[in-house]
C-alpha positions in Angstrom: -100.2 -57.5 -62.3 -97.4 -56.0 -64.0 -95.9 -58.6 -66.1 -93.1 -56.6 -67.3 -91.8 -54.4 -64.4 -89.3 -51.8 -65.1 -86.5 -50.6 -62.8 -87.0 -47.1 -61.7 -84.4 -44.9 -60.1 -85.7 -41.7 -58.4 -82.8 -39.5 -57.5 -83.9 -36.7 -55.2 -81.9 -33.6 -54.6 -79.5 -33.7 -51.8 -80.1 -30.8 -49.2 -77.3 -29.0 -47.5 -77.6 -30.0 -43.6 -76.9 -26.4 -42.4 -80.3 -26.0 -40.8 -83.6 -27.8 -40.3 -86.0 -28.7 -43.2 -88.6 -26.0 -43.9 -91.8 -26.1 -46.1 -89.9 -25.2 -49.2 -87.5 -27.9 -49.0 -90.3 -30.5 -48.6 -92.6 -29.1 -51.3 -89.8 -28.7 -53.8 -87.5 -31.9 -52.9 -89.6 -34.6 -51.6 -93.2 -34.4 -52.5 -92.9 -34.6 -56.3 -90.5 -37.5 -56.0 -92.6 -39.4 -53.4 -95.7 -39.1 -55.7 -93.8 -40.3 -58.6 -92.1 -43.2 -56.8 -95.4 -44.3 -55.3 -97.2 -44.2 -58.6 -94.6 -46.7 -60.1 -94.9 -49.0 -57.1 -98.5 -49.1 -57.5 -98.3 -50.2 -61.1 -95.8 -52.7 -60.1 -92.4 -51.4 -61.2 -89.5 -51.8 -59.0 -88.5 -48.4 -57.5 -85.5 -47.3 -55.7 -85.8 -43.6 -54.2 -82.5 -42.3 -53.1 -81.1 -39.0 -51.5 -78.9 -38.0 -48.6 -77.4 -35.1 -46.7 -74.7 -32.9 -48.5 -72.4 -32.7 -45.3 -69.6 -31.2 -47.3 -71.3 -28.0 -48.8 -69.9 -24.7 -48.2 -72.8 -23.6 -46.1 -71.9 -26.1 -43.6 -68.5 -24.9 -43.2 -69.5 -21.4 -43.0 -72.0 -22.0 -40.3 -69.4 -24.1 -38.3 -66.9 -21.1 -38.6 -69.5 -18.8 -37.3 -70.4 -21.0 -34.4 -66.9 -22.0 -33.5 -67.5 -25.6 -34.1 -66.5 -28.4 -36.5 -68.3 -28.7 -39.7 -68.8 -32.6 -38.7 -70.7 -31.5 -35.6 -72.9 -29.3 -37.6 -73.6 -31.8 -40.5 -74.3 -34.7 -38.0 -76.7 -32.7 -35.9 -78.8 -31.6 -38.9 -78.4 -35.0 -40.8 -80.4 -36.6 -37.9 -82.9 -33.9 -37.9 -83.4 -34.2 -41.7 -83.7 -38.0 -41.4 -86.2 -38.0 -38.6 -88.4 -35.2 -40.4 -88.4 -37.2 -43.6 -89.3 -40.2 -41.8 -92.0 -38.6 -39.6 -93.6 -37.3 -42.9 -93.7 -40.8 -44.3 -91.7 -40.2 -47.2 -90.7 -43.6 -48.6 -87.0 -43.4 -49.4 -85.4 -46.7 -50.0 -82.1 -45.0 -48.9 -81.6 -41.7 -47.3 -77.8 -41.5 -46.7 -75.0 -38.9 -46.4 -71.9 -37.7 -48.0 -69.7 -38.8 -45.0 -70.2 -42.5 -45.2 -67.2 -44.6 -46.2 -69.1 -46.0 -49.0 -69.7 -42.6 -50.5 -66.2 -41.5 -50.1 -64.8 -44.6 -51.8 -67.1 -44.3 -54.7 -66.2 -40.5 -55.1 -62.4 -41.4 -55.1 -63.0 -44.4 -57.4 -64.8 -41.9 -59.9 -62.1 -39.3 -59.4 -59.2 -41.9 -60.0 -61.0 -43.1 -63.2 -61.4 -39.6 -64.6 -57.6 -38.9 -63.9 -56.6 -42.2 -65.6 -58.8 -41.4 -68.7 -57.0 -37.9 -68.8 -60.5 -36.0 -68.3 -59.2 -34.0 -65.4 -56.7 -31.1 -65.7 -55.3 -28.7 -63.1 -56.0 -25.1 -64.1 -55.7 -21.7 -62.8 -58.8 -19.6 -62.5 -59.9 -16.3 -60.9 -62.3 -16.6 -58.0 -63.9 -14.0 -55.9 -62.0 -13.6 -52.7 -63.6 -11.9 -49.5 -61.1 -9.3 -48.0 -63.3 -9.0 -44.9 -63.5 -12.7 -44.3 -60.0 -13.9 -45.8 -61.7 -16.8 -47.7 -62.5 -17.5 -51.3 -66.4 -17.4 -52.1 -68.0 -20.2 -53.7 -70.3 -19.5 -56.7 -73.3 -19.7 -54.4 -72.0 -17.1 -52.0 -71.8 -14.3 -54.5 -74.5 -12.5 -56.4 -74.8 -9.6 -59.0 -76.4 -8.5 -62.2 -76.8 -11.1 -64.9 -75.3 -10.1 -68.2 -78.7 -10.6 -69.6 -79.7 -7.4 -67.5 -82.8 -8.7 -66.1 -81.9 -9.7 -62.7 -79.7 -7.9 -60.2 -79.7 -10.9 -57.6 -78.2 -13.6 -60.1 -76.0 -16.2 -58.2 -72.5 -17.0 -59.3 -73.4 -20.3 -61.1 -76.8 -19.6 -62.3 -79.4 -16.9 -63.2 -82.8 -17.8 -61.9 -84.6 -15.3 -64.4 -83.0 -16.4 -67.9 -81.6 -19.7 -66.8 -78.2 -19.2 -68.0 -75.2 -20.9 -66.6 -72.8 -18.5 -65.1 -69.3 -18.0 -63.6 -68.8 -15.6 -60.9 -66.7 -13.6 -63.2 -69.8 -13.0 -65.6 -71.6 -11.1 -62.8 -71.6 -7.1 -62.8 -71.6 -5.5 -59.5 -70.6 -8.4 -57.8 -71.0 -8.7 -53.9 -70.8 -11.2 -51.1 -74.0 -12.7 -50.1 -72.5 -13.1 -46.6 -71.8 -9.6 -45.7 -72.4 -7.5 -48.8 -68.8 -6.4 -49.1 -67.1 -6.4 -52.7 -64.7 -9.3 -53.2 -61.6 -9.0 -55.4 -60.7 -11.8 -57.9 -57.5 -13.8 -57.0 -55.8 -16.8 -58.7 -56.6 -20.3 -57.4 -55.8 -23.8 -58.9 -58.4 -26.5 -59.3 -59.3 -29.7 -61.0 -61.4 -29.1 -64.2 -63.6 -31.8 -65.7 -63.1 -31.8 -69.4 -66.8 -31.7 -70.5 -66.0 -30.2 -73.9 -64.2 -33.5 -74.8 -67.2 -35.6 -74.0 -69.7 -33.4 -75.7 -70.4 -35.7 -78.7 -70.8 -38.8 -76.6 -73.0 -37.0 -74.3 -75.2 -35.5 -77.1 -75.5 -39.2 -78.6 -76.6 -40.6 -75.3 -79.4 -38.0 -74.8 -80.5 -38.3 -78.4 -81.0 -42.1 -78.0 -83.3 -41.8 -74.8 -86.8 -43.1 -75.3 -88.3 -42.4 -71.9 -87.4 -38.5 -71.5 -90.0 -35.9 -72.1 -89.4 -34.0 -75.2 -88.9 -30.6 -73.3 -86.4 -32.3 -71.0 -84.4 -33.6 -74.1 -84.7 -30.3 -76.0 -83.4 -28.3 -72.9 -80.5 -30.8 -72.4 -79.5 -30.7 -76.0 -79.8 -26.7 -76.0 -77.0 -26.8 -73.3 -74.8 -29.1 -75.6 -75.4 -27.2 -78.8 -74.3 -23.9 -77.1 -71.0 -25.7 -76.3 -70.2 -27.6 -73.1 -67.7 -25.7 -70.8 -65.0 -27.4 -68.8 -66.1 -27.0 -65.1 -64.1 -26.9 -61.9 -65.0 -29.9 -59.7 -62.8 -28.8 -56.5 -63.3 -26.1 -54.1 -60.8 -24.2 -51.8 
């Protein structure tokens, strides 16, 4: 019996529900988390394993546009499929929810309001890739191109999977749309930016004081901070 149980929160990645789950989703998302959660339950710790369907991702909207239906129809359909599939495979989620619940929306709004009150959000103009063929702004994950490091010609607009560098679409060379291969043009758009740079010292101190983290996780997190945290847009067109 564990006389000193710990509270263990297992936060599993939230999948986009623009299609049914496949083996890659299950292997990368649920299996490692489920093994970890089951281990801690076995040794007597109190575990909450949580996740849910991302019903507001750009891929959901694009699929809905392609099919001529609403994003809500697509997301509800595949949320049910995902929920049933995870249950049928006996993954022990304590909560599998979605981003369309009243609770989720209220919490997101509360966080947004607090950030506004603390002056940690700011509206700024930025240049984003715009698809001439589809008449839409393309999110960072809907474009690809050559990473500045030169070792990957299919880097996404948010990250290079080869060098691990965090990117913006404007960093890519020979940028193109992942939707139809067309070359986008950069246009101005306005978004709320989270002032990560102003929180850098507090975040660094918080990470340095963590005892239960693996050293390589702490080192990687601190390396991002030592490079200088950049303010990031937290809204989308």
